[in-house]
GUMITOR-345830 format. One line per 5 residues: number of its first residue (from 1); their letters; for each residue x, y, z of C-alpha. Coordinates in steps of 0.25 Angstrom, whole numbers. Example, Ala and Ser with C-alpha at 12.3 -4.5 7.8 and 13.67 -1.06 7.14 Angstrom:
<atoms>
1 = AS = 49/-18/31  55/-4/29
</atoms>
This chain:
<atoms>
1 = MIVKP = 272/459/549  283/468/556  298/470/551  309/474/561  317/486/555
6 = KQALN = 330/477/555  322/466/548  316/475/538  330/480/532  338/474/521
11 = KAYLK = 348/465/528  360/470/518  356/485/525  357/478/540  372/476/537
16 = VKPTR = 374/492/532  379/499/544  374/513/546  383/523/551  384/531/565
21 = DQIKL = 381/544/558  370/538/552  365/532/565  367/545/574  358/553/562
26 = FKDNL = 347/541/563  346/541/579  346/557/578  334/558/570  326/545/576
31 = IKLID = 329/552/591  319/564/582  310/555/577  305/549/590  308/559/602
36 = EVNLD = 301/572/592  289/569/591  276/577/595  264/569/594  256/580/590
41 = KREEL = 261/582/578  255/581/565  257/570/558  264/577/547  275/584/557
46 = HKNDF = 277/568/560  281/564/546  291/576/545  297/569/557  300/556/549
51 = SDFLK = 303/564/537  313/571/545  318/558/552  321/551/538  326/562/531
56 = DTYYK = 336/566/542  341/553/544  342/546/530  335/553/516  336/569/517
61 = TSNYI = 346/567/506  341/556/498  327/555/499  316/566/497  306/562/510
66 = NIKDT = 292/572/510  277/570/510  271/565/498  257/569/493  249/561/506
71 = IDLVV = 260/552/509  266/557/523  280/554/519  289/548/507  303/546/503
76 = HSSID = 307/548/489  319/538/484  328/551/482  329/564/486  320/571/474
81 = PQSPV = 307/572/477  302/565/464  309/553/468  299/541/469  294/539/485
86 = SILIE = 300/527/490  295/529/506  280/531/510  277/535/525  263/536/530
91 = AKSPA = 267/545/544  259/546/556  260/553/568  264/545/582  250/550/588
96 = NKTEM = 242/542/575  240/529/580  226/526/574  233/526/560  246/521/561
101 = ISSDC = 250/508/558  252/499/569  260/485/568  246/479/574  238/485/563
106 = INTKS = 245/489/549  232/495/544  231/508/549  228/521/541  242/523/540
111 = MQELI = 244/511/534  234/513/524  237/526/520  252/521/518  245/510/508
116 = LYYLR = 236/523/501  251/530/498  259/520/494  248/516/483  248/529/478
121 = ERISN = 264/530/477  266/516/472  253/515/462  248/530/459  264/534/459
126 = NNLNL = 269/521/454  280/523/464  290/510/462  299/516/473  292/514/486
131 = KHLII = 300/506/496  295/508/509  283/513/516  281/518/530  272/521/542
136 = TNRYE = 277/527/555  271/538/566  285/541/570  287/529/579  281/519/572
141 = WFIFD = 288/514/559  281/506/548  290/502/537  284/494/523  290/490/513
146 = AALFE = 285/497/500  288/481/491  277/476/502  265/487/499  268/485/485
151 = KLFAQ = 265/471/486  255/472/496  248/484/489  252/489/476  251/476/472
156 = NKQLV = 237/474/479  228/477/464  216/479/473  220/489/481  229/497/469
161 = NQFND = 216/495/463  206/502/475  219/512/477  219/516/460  203/518/462
166 = FEDKT = 205/525/474  215/535/469  206/537/455  194/539/466  186/528/458
171 = LSVTK = 182/523/472  173/524/481  182/527/493  190/540/489  195/544/501
176 = TKDFY = 208/540/509  202/535/521  195/528/513  206/521/505  213/519/518
181 = SEIAK = 200/512/522  193/504/512  205/501/503  218/502/510  214/496/523
186 = PVIEA = 208/481/520  221/480/511  230/481/522  221/474/531  222/462/520
191 = IKDKV = 238/462/521  240/467/533  249/454/536  257/454/525  261/469/529
196 = EYTYF = 277/468/535  281/479/539  294/487/548  292/493/559  297/499/572
201 = DIREY = 295/509/583  305/519/582  304/523/598  310/509/600  322/514/597
206 = KKYLE = 323/524/606  330/516/616  343/515/604  344/531/602  344/534/616
211 = NNTPE = 359/529/618  369/529/609  376/516/609  379/506/598  371/496/601
216 = NDSKL = 358/506/601  364/511/589  363/499/582  347/496/585  345/508/578
221 = IPLYK = 351/503/564  338/496/559  332/507/561  340/516/556  340/507/543
226 = IFSPE = 324/506/540  324/519/539  336/521/531  335/524/514  341/510/513
231 = HLLKL = 329/503/519  318/512/515  322/516/501  328/503/500  340/509/495
236 = PIAND = 352/498/492  360/495/504  374/502/509  386/493/502  375/485/494
241 = NNSLD = 383/475/485  378/481/472  386/494/474  398/498/471  406/508/482
246 = KSFYN = 411/518/471  420/523/479  427/511/486  427/506/471  434/518/466
251 = ELLHI = 445/521/476  449/507/476  451/507/463  459/520/461  468/513/474
256 = IGLEE = 469/499/464  472/510/451  460/505/444  449/515/439  435/515/435
261 = TKQGS = 434/519/419  422/518/409  423/510/397  411/512/389  398/509/397
266 = KKIIT = 405/501/409  414/505/417  429/498/420  441/498/430  455/502/423
271 = RKEVG = 469/505/427  469/519/429  473/528/415  489/531/414  492/544/422
276 = RRDNG = 481/541/432  488/528/438  491/529/454  505/520/452  502/518/469
281 = SLLEN = 488/510/464  489/497/467  486/493/452  499/504/447  507/497/458
286 = CITEL = 505/483/455  506/486/439  518/493/442  526/483/449  521/472/439
291 = DNGDK = 526/479/427  541/483/437  543/467/439  538/465/426  528/454/434
296 = LSSIT = 521/452/422  531/443/415  530/433/425  514/431/425  508/419/417
301 = NIEHY = 498/423/405  501/438/408  492/438/393  480/435/401  484/450/408
306 = GTTKE = 481/457/394  490/460/383  498/472/386  508/474/399  499/486/402
311 = ERLFN = 488/478/401  494/466/409  501/475/420  486/480/424  480/468/424
316 = VALEL = 490/459/431  491/472/442  477/472/443  473/459/447  486/459/456
321 = VIIWI = 479/472/463  464/463/463  472/452/470  477/461/480  465/473/481
326 = NRILF = 456/459/483  464/454/495  464/468/501  449/469/501  447/456/506
331 = LKLLE = 456/457/517  449/471/520  436/463/521  442/455/531  447/467/541
336 = GQLIN = 432/470/540  428/456/545  439/455/555  435/470/560  422/464/563
341 = FNKNS = 425/452/567  433/459/579  423/470/583  428/480/576  441/479/578
346 = KDYAF = 452/487/571  463/476/576  459/467/566  461/479/552  474/475/545
351 = LNSNT = 470/481/532  477/496/535  491/503/532  495/500/547  495/485/546
356 = IKGYD = 499/484/531  510/494/527  512/489/513  511/479/503  518/469/508
361 = DLNNL = 513/470/521  500/469/512  505/457/506  510/451/520  495/453/524
366 = FFGVL = 490/444/512  500/433/511  507/434/526  495/435/534  481/432/529
371 = AKQQN = 488/420/519  494/416/533  488/408/546  492/414/558  504/405/562
376 = ERSEN = 509/407/546  512/422/547  524/430/552  525/436/566  524/450/560
381 = NKKLF = 508/445/552  505/437/563  507/450/574  502/460/564  489/453/558
386 = AKIPY = 486/444/570  471/446/569  471/445/553  468/431/549  473/420/540
391 = LNSSL = 463/417/527  468/407/519  462/413/505  468/413/493  466/427/492
396 = FDPQS = 479/427/502  487/415/495  500/421/488  498/407/479  485/410/475
401 = ESLEK = 488/421/465  496/420/453  496/432/450  502/439/462  514/427/461
406 = SCFAI = 517/431/447  518/445/451  519/451/465  513/453/481  505/465/482
411 = SALNY = 519/467/491  526/471/477  516/484/477  525/499/479  518/504/491
416 = NRTLP = 527/516/488  516/520/477  505/529/482  491/532/474  484/544/477
421 = IDTKT = 471/545/484  459/543/476  450/557/476  438/551/479  445/543/493
426 = ILKDR = 438/538/503  449/543/512  449/554/520  459/562/528  457/568/542
431 = AGKKL = 450/579/538  439/570/531  444/574/516  448/564/507  460/559/507
436 = AGEKN = 471/565/495  484/560/492  491/548/490  494/533/495  499/521/494
441 = ALEYL = 490/510/489  488/502/499  488/511/511  476/519/502  469/505/500
446 = FEFLN = 470/502/514  466/516/517  454/515/508  448/502/512  448/506/525
451 = AYNFA = 437/518/523  428/507/520  420/497/529  424/483/525  416/477/536
456 = SDSND = 404/475/531  398/467/542  403/474/554  396/472/568  395/489/568
461 = EIQED = 381/491/565  386/505/564  395/511/554  404/520/563  411/525/550
466 = SKTII = 406/529/537  413/517/528  408/512/517  407/497/517  413/489/507
471 = NAAVL = 409/473/504  415/461/496  404/463/487  408/478/484  421/474/483
476 = GLIFE = 417/461/472  411/474/465  422/481/463  432/471/459  421/467/448
481 = KINGY = 422/481/443  439/480/443  439/468/438  428/466/429  422/475/419
486 = KDGSF = 433/475/410  428/458/408  413/463/407  410/458/420  401/467/428
491 = YTPSF = 398/464/443  385/461/445  375/466/456  373/459/469  358/458/465
496 = ITMYM = 361/450/452  370/441/459  362/439/471  348/437/462  358/427/450
501 = CRETI = 363/418/464  351/418/471  341/412/457  352/402/452  359/397/465
506 = RRAVV = 343/395/472  339/388/460  352/378/460  351/376/477  336/371/471
511 = EQFNK = 341/363/459  354/356/469  343/353/480  335/346/469  345/338/463
516 = AKSWN = 351/335/477  337/331/485  330/327/472  320/338/475  312/346/466
521 = CLSFD = 313/359/471  308/372/462  312/384/470  321/386/481  310/391/492
526 = ELYNK = 307/375/489  319/369/495  318/374/509  308/365/514  316/352/508
531 = IEDRN = 329/353/514  330/344/528  346/342/527  354/357/528  367/350/527
536 = EANNI = 363/344/516  357/357/509  369/363/512  377/352/502  368/354/491
541 = INSIT = 368/369/491  384/369/492  384/360/480  378/371/469  390/376/461
546 = ICDPA = 389/391/457  398/396/446  399/411/441  409/409/428  414/423/427
551 = VGSGH = 413/427/442  419/440/445  420/446/456  413/433/462  399/441/464
556 = FLVSA = 389/430/460  398/420/468  395/427/481  382/429/479  379/416/477
561 = LNEII = 386/412/490  377/422/497  365/414/490  368/402/494  370/405/509
566 = AIKSE = 356/412/508  351/399/501  357/390/515  349/401/523  337/402/518
571 = LRILQ = 337/387/514  340/386/532  352/377/528  363/386/532  370/380/543
576 = DSDGK = 384/378/551  393/369/551  386/362/563  373/362/554  367/372/564
581 = RLKEY = 358/383/554  360/396/552  344/398/557  346/410/565  351/419/552
586 = QVEIV = 346/424/539  355/423/528  351/432/515  358/440/504  355/454/502
591 = NDELI = 361/464/493  371/451/489  376/450/504  373/437/513  365/445/525
596 = VTDEE = 365/436/538  355/439/549  350/434/563  336/434/566  336/447/572
601 = GDLFV = 339/450/558  353/455/563  366/453/554  375/443/557  391/448/560
606 = YNPNS = 400/439/565  404/440/579  417/430/580  413/429/595  398/424/593
611 = KESQR = 398/409/591  386/410/584  391/422/573  403/412/572  394/400/569
616 = VQITL = 386/411/557  399/415/552  406/401/551  394/397/544  393/408/533
621 = FHEKQ = 406/406/531  409/391/528  394/393/521  402/401/510  413/396/510
626 = TIIEN = 405/381/507  397/389/496  410/397/490  417/383/489  407/374/483
631 = CLFGV = 398/382/476  404/395/470  412/396/459  419/408/448  426/409/436
636 = DINPN = 432/421/429  443/424/419  446/437/428  457/432/437  452/446/447
641 = SVKIC = 438/442/446  443/427/451  450/436/463  438/443/466  429/433/465
646 = RLRLW = 437/424/476  440/436/484  422/438/486  420/425/489  432/425/501
651 = IELLK = 426/440/504  411/433/507  418/422/516  426/433/523  413/439/527
656 = NTYYK = 411/425/536  424/422/539  425/419/553  434/418/566  440/403/568
661 = NKENH = 447/409/578  445/421/583  456/423/594  468/420/581  460/428/573
666 = ELETL = 456/416/564  445/416/554  441/407/545  450/406/532  445/408/518
671 = PNIDI = 443/396/508  451/394/495  438/398/488  447/403/476  446/390/468
676 = NIKCG = 431/393/466  434/406/458  442/403/447  449/409/435  447/406/421
681 = NSLIS = 437/409/409  424/402/411  422/401/395  434/395/392  438/380/395
686 = RFDLD = 447/368/389  439/357/394  425/354/391  416/352/403  413/338/399
691 = SDLIE = 428/335/397  429/321/402  434/320/417  434/306/423  447/302/415
696 = PLKKA = 455/313/417  451/311/433  456/296/432  467/299/426  473/309/435
701 = KIKIS = 467/301/446  459/313/454  443/313/457  435/326/457  433/324/471
706 = DYKEA = 449/326/474  446/337/465  437/346/473  442/340/488  454/348/482
711 = VQNYR = 447/359/477  440/360/493  454/356/498  459/369/491  448/379/497
716 = HARDK = 450/373/511  466/373/509  472/377/524  483/383/521  492/389/507
721 = QQKME = 500/376/506  487/368/505  479/377/496  490/376/487  492/359/486
726 = MAKFI = 476/359/483  477/370/472  489/363/466  482/349/469  468/357/461
731 = ERIKN = 476/361/450  483/347/449  470/342/447  465/352/436  478/349/428
736 = NFETE = 475/335/428  460/338/424  466/347/411  477/339/407  467/324/407
741 = IMYYD = 456/333/402  463/337/391  468/324/387  453/317/390  448/328/382
746 = KRSKN = 437/325/370  449/333/360  459/327/367  454/311/365  448/315/351
751 = LEIKQ = 464/321/348  468/307/353  459/299/343  461/308/332  477/306/333
756 = AQLNH = 475/291/335  467/290/323  477/299/313  488/290/319  482/280/312
761 = LSTDE = 478/285/300  492/289/299  500/277/301  504/268/289  496/257/286
766 = LFATT = 500/244/283  491/241/269  494/252/258  481/261/258  474/265/241
771 = QKVQK = 474/279/240  460/282/242  461/276/257  473/284/258  469/296/253
776 = EKNKK = 456/293/265  466/290/276  473/303/273  460/311/273  458/306/287
781 = IEKLK = 471/309/291  471/322/289  456/325/296  463/319/308  475/326/308
786 = NEVSI = 466/339/307  457/333/317  470/330/327  476/345/323  462/351/326
791 = LRKEI = 461/344/340  475/347/343  474/360/341  461/361/351  469/355/362
796 = DEIKS = 481/363/360  471/376/362  465/370/373  479/367/379  486/380/376
801 = NKIYE = 476/390/370  473/403/375  460/402/376  461/392/389  471/400/397
806 = SAFEW = 460/405/405  450/395/402  443/388/414  440/374/416  425/372/420
811 = RFEFP = 429/356/417  438/355/431  439/369/438  428/366/448  427/350/453
816 = EVLAD = 415/358/461  407/355/447  413/341/445  407/328/448  414/317/452
821 = NGDFI = 418/312/439  423/325/434  411/329/427  406/344/425  394/346/433
826 = GFDVV = 395/359/432  389/372/442  375/373/447  374/388/447  382/397/434
831 = IGNPP = 379/413/439  387/426/435  388/437/427  397/433/415  405/444/408
836 = YISAL = 398/453/396  407/453/385  404/455/371  412/444/361  417/458/353
841 = NMKRD = 422/463/368  429/450/370  445/447/365  444/432/359  451/426/351
846 = NAVKG = 446/414/341  450/405/350  441/409/360  429/413/351  430/399/345
851 = YFKTK = 430/392/360  418/398/364  411/396/352  415/381/352  409/381/369
856 = FKFTN = 399/391/369  389/386/357  376/396/361  383/410/362  388/414/346
861 = GTYDI = 390/427/340  396/438/346  392/435/358  394/440/374  404/432/383
866 = YALFV = 391/430/393  386/421/383  396/413/385  394/412/401  381/407/400
871 = ELIKF = 382/397/390  395/393/400  384/391/411  380/376/403  394/374/403
876 = IGNIN = 398/377/418  382/374/424  378/361/427  366/355/421  356/363/427
881 = VVYSY = 363/375/431  357/388/437  364/400/430  362/415/431  369/426/424
886 = IIPNK = 368/440/421  371/445/407  368/455/396  354/453/391  361/452/377
891 = FLIAQ = 359/437/381  345/437/378  345/443/365  360/442/359  362/433/347
896 = YAKDL = 373/426/353  365/422/364  354/417/358  359/402/356  361/403/371
901 = LNDLK = 350/407/377  342/399/367  349/387/372  347/390/388  332/392/385
906 = ITNSI = 330/379/376  337/371/388  330/379/397  341/383/403  338/400/406
911 = EYSID = 327/404/414  325/418/414  334/431/411  332/445/419  333/457/413
916 = LSQHN = 341/467/420  344/476/409  336/488/413  344/488/426  359/493/427
921 = VFEEA = 364/481/433  377/483/431  380/496/434  392/500/426  389/491/413
926 = SVYPI = 381/492/400  374/476/402  361/474/402  360/462/410  350/451/412
931 = IIFGK = 350/438/421  349/423/417  346/412/425  342/398/421  345/382/426
936 = INDSK = 352/375/414  343/366/407  331/367/419  327/382/417  313/387/416
941 = TFRNL = 306/394/404  315/406/402  310/420/405  313/435/403  313/443/416
946 = MVNNL = 317/456/420  320/466/431  311/477/430  314/483/445  329/481/451
951 = DDFIK = 326/484/464  314/474/464  325/463/458  335/466/467  326/467/480
956 = ENILN = 317/455/475  321/448/462  309/454/454  311/450/441  300/453/429
961 = EIKPL = 298/444/419  300/449/404  286/444/397  285/445/382  279/458/378
966 = KTFKT = 267/460/371  268/462/354  263/476/349  266/483/338  276/493/339
971 = LKDYG = 279/510/335  287/501/322  274/496/319  267/509/319  277/516/310
976 = ILIQS = 282/524/321  294/533/317  305/532/325  321/538/324  331/541/333
981 = GLAGF = 338/553/336  355/556/333  360/543/329  373/541/336  382/544/324
986 = QAESI = 374/557/324  378/560/339  390/569/339  389/574/326  377/583/330
991 = KPYLS = 382/586/343  389/601/338  373/603/336  368/604/348  367/615/357
996 = EESNS = 361/620/369  356/632/360  342/632/356  338/639/344  332/639/331
1001 = HNIDF = 339/629/323  342/619/337  331/611/342  331/603/355  340/590/357
1006 = IVSGC = 339/578/367  344/565/370  339/553/376  342/559/392  331/570/387
1011 = VDRFS = 318/563/385  309/558/396  296/552/395  286/562/389  297/573/391
1016 = YMNKN = 310/578/386  321/589/392  332/595/383  341/598/395  354/592/400
1021 = VRYMG = 356/586/387  368/576/386  373/574/372  388/569/369  394/573/381
1026 = MKYES = 387/587/380  376/592/390  366/603/385  356/609/393  347/610/381
1031 = CFIDI = 351/604/370  347/607/356  352/603/342  354/612/327  343/607/318
1036 = NCPLS = 354/608/308  362/598/313  367/587/303  356/577/304  346/572/292
1041 = SEKLS = 333/578/290  325/566/293  333/569/308  330/583/310  316/581/305
1046 = FWTNP = 315/569/317  320/579/326  310/592/321  298/585/321  289/579/334
1051 = KIVIA = 293/566/340  293/556/351  308/555/356  311/543/365  323/544/376
1056 = GMTKN = 333/532/370  341/532/383  330/527/394  325/517/401  309/519/400
1061 = IEAVY = 305/525/386  305/540/386  297/547/375  293/562/376  285/567/361
1066 = IEKPM = 293/581/358  287/590/347  296/599/344  310/598/336  319/589/344
1071 = GLGVG = 333/582/342  338/569/348  350/565/352  354/550/350  346/540/356
1076 = VYGIY = 333/546/357  324/542/348  311/549/340  296/545/338  291/553/325
1081 = NLEQD = 281/559/313  269/555/322  256/564/324  257/569/337  247/562/345
1086 = MFYLL = 253/549/342  265/556/347  258/558/359  253/545/360  265/537/357
1091 = VAILN = 274/547/367  265/541/378  267/526/375  281/526/375  282/532/388
1096 = SKFIS = 272/524/393  278/513/403  272/500/394  282/505/383  295/506/391
1101 = YYFKV = 292/493/397  289/486/384  303/493/379  310/488/391  307/473/389
1106 = KFKDK = 305/472/375  320/477/372  326/473/387  336/466/380  341/478/375
1111 = TLSGG = 340/487/387  354/495/390  360/495/404  352/501/414  340/499/406
1116 = YLAIN = 341/509/397  330/505/385  335/501/371  328/511/365  331/515/348
1121 = KNTIQ = 324/516/338  320/502/335  315/499/348  307/511/348  300/505/335
1126 = DIPFV = 297/492/343  289/500/355  275/493/355  263/502/350  248/499/348
1131 = DIDDD = 237/504/343  229/513/353  214/517/353  210/531/351  208/532/366
1136 = KKEQL = 220/527/371  227/535/362  220/548/367  222/545/381  238/544/378
1141 = ILLSK = 239/555/369  232/564/379  242/559/390  253/559/382  251/574/377
1146 = KINDS = 249/577/394  261/574/398  269/578/385  263/591/384  264/593/399
1151 = NIDHS = 273/603/407  273/595/419  284/590/425  284/574/419  288/569/433
1156 = TLLII = 275/574/440  262/564/444  254/571/431  265/566/422  267/551/429
1161 = ELEKQ = 250/550/431  248/553/414  259/542/412  253/534/419  239/535/411
1166 = IDQLV = 250/533/398  253/521/404  240/515/408  236/517/392  248/511/386
1171 = YELYG = 246/500/396  232/498/392  236/501/377  246/489/375  236/479/382
1176 = LTDDE = 244/477/396  240/469/407  241/474/420  252/463/424  259/469/412
1181 = IKIIE = 256/483/417  263/480/433  274/475/425  276/486/418  274/496/430
1186 = AN = 283/488/438  293/491/428
</atoms>
């Protein structure tokens, strides 16, 4: 099946705009390729031309391109000729039409040759890095995805067996021409209808090269991208939502007045150190004004901001600066949108020093322009900001930020203070050199922001400048870093949020349809053919409630928003307000971004002058609005996180805002979605979720429907006055609930009963009683007094205790999860990345500990706070809530979570865990994560899964089941002795005895990084901050005779910091550093045998699986003396023993480079023997090889 170039490209890559320089270079080189052709040239000379075209346009400095063995041309994964091959190219002369593939016939010699080259690279060389395969005759290009070849050829057992026999020369056919005709040709014939490829003829593009017009240049973009490394090597797309633009991030921190520092194993954001602070930075400017005006005294609950004055000044100032920066960055994105909507007219640019001349002007923009409709603005603002729309967002409501009201607006900052320009600034002077000197922070900020491109959805298909694009996801990542690390929260990569949202929401959608329609669908795919009423189907999906109880920057909610729209598109129910489907458009998620394309594969870009474009934009805006309002809810204890999350959701709406009246520059206003994202401690509540609301509702004369209506009216308030009235009304409702629930609370009722009993017993009786009766009565009175005292104390604590100051009342904060009678129904989906903070690092008083102990029954001991969030799911979710969290892998083995995990399993409430610990998911945090997924009270049997290949998981969600390991005897069972190198406490004391000098009383000294498989190198040894060209240790150092004996005798040395077992047999004396281990006291042949087994793929795989819960960040193995002792070992017959020893000696005694094909072949033979030794099946071997 033929695919056009544009259709073959990653949808996210479609959005990336090549620069003018890139297109010019491409055109020049393409013209050469088309025009400078000589049909009489030998085939080899044509491939040189192909090579030059690819090198000169794209690959010269990044990827090595050359012939390889009999393959015409290969592109390596890097500039290193030893790096794996990623692209195979079979080149033909334009005159060789007989052997060349065609769209009518793919079963020709060129295809048969390509299959042979592929099998040699993929099977013989075990190359898992192949990305694309190409056949070309200079003009015509056929490009195949390596994933298709994997499926059709590498996984064809019969073909692979025939190929191996052919290579081993055990077949009757031994010549390559026979392989083509007897083996490859029949295979191609059988699957030719399944072969999909990208096809184009570059001669058809010649007409676009002849005239330099923007239209012609745009026609060349798909062809430019098809040849690019982003496509052919499947590289991450520029401006990928998973990646942080560090230059932007670091300079923004500098302007704010912050810096990133390392604290232990993680990076945190802090105020600059004393002596390096810039008084003109936004933060320091704000701190000065707070201090000068004694503004801390006007803040209620100031203790929330820290214990010392310094700490409080910093935290208050940071929160204020984040409020202001949020607004400015939102406006920068708005500015980009307005420019796009209006054919790149710079008349719509307003965030610059020409328009905003100081902090007063900026404050006026916030509240005198964006917060006011055109007719309410001052005459000056009407004139100056005529093209800037009214937004109606809480982001620009002076009443919505209590801290700003308590302290001051941005206009209070001193405009005259300056700060030095960052030494690595993006700003350039007229000579093109980095700008130096000092600037006012606001002027600096505007110039800095203008150096980047915030208009990612521009109509321009070629970028005329080379500005880096900054999108909403990148901003979210930046603010998560600024705001979250100190709280133990980390920015969750996009591929994780996408996967978790997809799995949970699709399961919840099926559940919701089954419940509403009495269906029995088992999978999402079954829904498609059952839906008949699109309006009803939309209402069902819009009724799903999704909550992130530790919402952070809102990344999960943004991914959930995109997922729901993609679901509607897949189910073909995405429609406009008139019920007309968006059937000409495909909506999908790529790189965590919603991509809309038309039938031709072109990206949808809003054009306010097109009726159809207006229809699509309006539909997308109101779909997002409906989903955010009805489906998405979040809570976070950090007020800055809450602000950032709201901003992210407003930005998602901003992406699809539209002109209601273009002549008057009137955009659709943004709803007040801030009511869906609330600040509070998710783990602490005064009121139980089963607290009765029926009586409080009656007494307060309030209906839940009134409450829900008030919340909806707040979201759609037409102006500040209506919004304020609704906010007050909602607050009155909640206060009534609080008062009445407290009155009807079980404790209050119990107190009332006990007090009545006490009063009754305490009154004088009419008749005298016996001493015995009186004694009994006094006893009852004392007991009741004690019970009343305890209950009063509990109630007083609830009313006044500090632990409830930030309590979040799930019972009534979100009316969307309340039934009409007031019962708490709970959310349909709970999802998130809860904070990872050990109990040892949490500052909690005894009251909080006691509260958690009472509320969370299944988490105990010294626990990590994420475990409480896992237990919280059953509190805030409905009876069959679907959930997914990404949490530390300790959850599966920690004693504190044992009862919780057991409860989830017993109640069929956990379905699987996905081990990600061998991958560096959180770039700058030592966390070993797993994803857990389940449906409370309705999950399948629990399974342990793992991600072997991160790329496969990101692209295709491929998971591998962790099957129970076979049981073997261990090294310990065979009495094999193991000893460690230096102990940690010896590390410092041994340092004076290290040197680069080799003499009679010195022996070699190595650390873990010196050890490889079957080899070691005593070069560039790094030890405790020192680097030794070669390292030696004096044997007269203060170590025990036992340790020195271990060092000076033969041993197998095992690296302690490695992702696969790396072991080498060393006969000569060798000192070992910390984290290096040795096996000793064996016969020589036993050393050779054991080192071969230790270096096999099977042992590394077994080790990873057996100790998966102890894997270190980035996939490093938990190697220590105990885990080495548990490595499996078996009895070995003499024949296999002899073969393994011989192979091991060949490798150990070889002077050959260990990356050569000979060594690779010897290691493959060892692997095969070890597989046989441990009795592995073909399927088990396949799993290990893939890993």
